[in-house]
C-alpha positions in Angstrom: 0.0 0.0 0.0 1.3 3.4 -0.8 1.9 6.0 1.9 -1.0 8.3 0.9 -3.6 5.5 1.1 -2.2 4.5 4.6 -2.5 8.1 5.8 -6.0 8.4 4.4 -7.1 5.2 6.2 -5.4 6.3 9.4 -7.2 9.7 9.3 -10.5 8.0 8.7 -10.0 5.7 11.6 -9.1 8.6 13.9 -12.2 10.5 12.8 -14.4 7.5 13.6 -12.8 7.0 17.0 -13.1 10.7 17.9 -16.8 10.7 16.9 -17.4 7.6 19.0 -15.7 9.1 22.0 -17.8 12.3 21.7 -21.0 10.3 21.4 -20.2 8.1 24.4 -19.3 11.2 26.5 -22.5 13.0 25.6 -24.6 9.9 26.1 -23.0 9.4 29.5 -23.6 13.0 30.5 -27.2 12.6 29.4 -27.1 16.0 27.7 -30.7 17.3 27.7 -32.2 20.6 28.6 -35.8 19.8 28.1 -38.0 17.4 29.9 -39.3 14.8 27.4 -42.9 15.6 28.2 -42.5 19.2 26.8 -44.2 19.3 23.5 -43.9 23.0 23.2 -41.2 24.9 21.2 -38.9 26.0 23.9 -36.1 28.5 24.3 -33.6 25.8 23.4 -35.0 25.7 19.9 -34.6 29.4 19.4 -31.2 30.3 17.9 -29.6 33.7 18.5 -29.8 35.9 15.5 -26.7 36.6 13.4 -24.9 39.7 14.6 -27.0 39.6 17.8 -25.5 40.8 21.1 -27.2 37.8 22.7 -25.7 34.4 23.4 -27.4 31.3 24.4 -26.4 31.9 28.0 -28.4 35.2 27.8 -31.5 33.3 26.7 -31.3 30.1 28.6 -30.9 29.7 32.3 -28.3 27.2 33.4 -29.4 23.6 32.8 -29.8 22.8 36.5 -32.0 25.8 37.1 -34.0 25.5 34.0 -35.6 22.2 35.1 -36.0 23.3 38.7 -37.4 26.8 38.1 -40.7 27.5 39.7 -42.0 29.0 36.4 -40.6 27.9 33.1 -41.6 30.1 30.1 -41.5 29.0 26.5 -43.0 30.4 23.3 -43.2 30.9 19.6 -44.0 33.7 17.2 -46.5 33.5 14.4 -48.9 35.8 12.5 -51.3 36.2 15.5 -48.5 37.4 17.8 -46.1 35.9 20.3 -47.7 32.8 21.9 -46.4 32.2 25.4 -46.7 29.0 27.4 -45.5 28.4 30.9 -45.4 25.6 33.5 -45.2 25.9 37.2 -43.4 23.6 39.5 -43.8 23.4 43.3 -45.7 26.8 43.5 -49.2 28.1 43.5 -50.5 31.4 42.1 -53.9 31.9 43.6 -53.8 35.6 42.5 -52.9 34.6 39.0 -49.9 35.8 36.8 -48.5 38.8 35.1 -47.1 38.6 31.6 -44.3 41.2 31.3 -42.9 42.4 28.0 -40.0 44.8 27.3 -37.5 46.0 24.7 -34.5 44.9 26.8 -33.7 41.6 28.6 -35.1 40.9 32.1 -38.4 42.9 31.9 -39.8 43.6 35.3 -43.1 44.7 36.8 -44.2 47.6 37.0 -41.4 49.1 34.9 -42.3 47.4 31.6 -45.5 46.6 29.7 -47.6 44.0 31.4 -50.9 42.2 31.5 -52.6 40.9 34.6 -54.1 37.5 34.3 -56.3 37.0 37.4 -56.6 33.3 36.7 -54.6 30.9 38.8 -55.0 28.2 36.1 -53.7 30.4 33.2 -50.7 28.8 31.4 -50.8 30.5 28.0 -51.2 34.0 26.6 -50.9 35.6 23.1 -49.1 38.9 23.1 -50.5 40.7 20.1 -47.6 42.0 18.1 -46.5 41.8 14.5 -43.7 44.3 14.1 -40.7 42.1 13.3 -38.8 43.3 16.4 -37.3 41.3 19.2 -39.4 41.3 22.4 -38.3 40.0 25.8 -40.8 38.3 28.1 -41.1 37.0 31.6 -44.0 35.7 33.7 -44.4 36.5 37.3 -46.6 35.1 40.1 -49.1 37.8 41.0 -49.4 38.4 44.7 -52.7 39.6 46.3 -51.1 43.0 47.1 -50.5 43.5 43.3 -46.7 42.9 43.4 -44.8 40.1 41.7 -43.5 37.0 43.6 -41.5 34.4 41.7 -40.3 35.2 38.1 -39.9 32.9 35.2 -36.8 32.6 33.0 -36.2 35.2 30.4 -37.4 34.6 26.9 -36.8 36.6 23.8 -38.5 36.1 20.4 -38.7 38.1 17.2 -42.3 38.8 16.3 -43.3 38.1 12.8 -44.0 41.1 10.6 -47.3 41.4 8.8 
């Protein structure tokens, strides 16, 4: 066998071995940021825009806090607006929720735009917007005094433009 063919085979074998090692490592680490029961489009599926100042760490909470957060917010944008979905874990919201929207990350009540949902069972809301701009969202647990209790993760989405 000539030397070029030997080198080609050697490189191919190394590539296969490296791929196998990476696969085993990821499988052993059980790399997953979503619970399998989540059928919603989540923040993990939303890629940062090119030339965006945001990174995935700006959008996603750390993996261990994502699954243990008291309110987990996900969503998607379509022609009707930004559709928000959330799940609660280990908390109640007898006074309902507030949906908070802002032009910058980490929108907060009462500084940014918000809608009061006085329904403790509410888990979805459509924010009516079709301007093609990036919007930042969070959900908070409404307290009976009108303030916010627990906050969800941050979520940003680009609204579709009609």
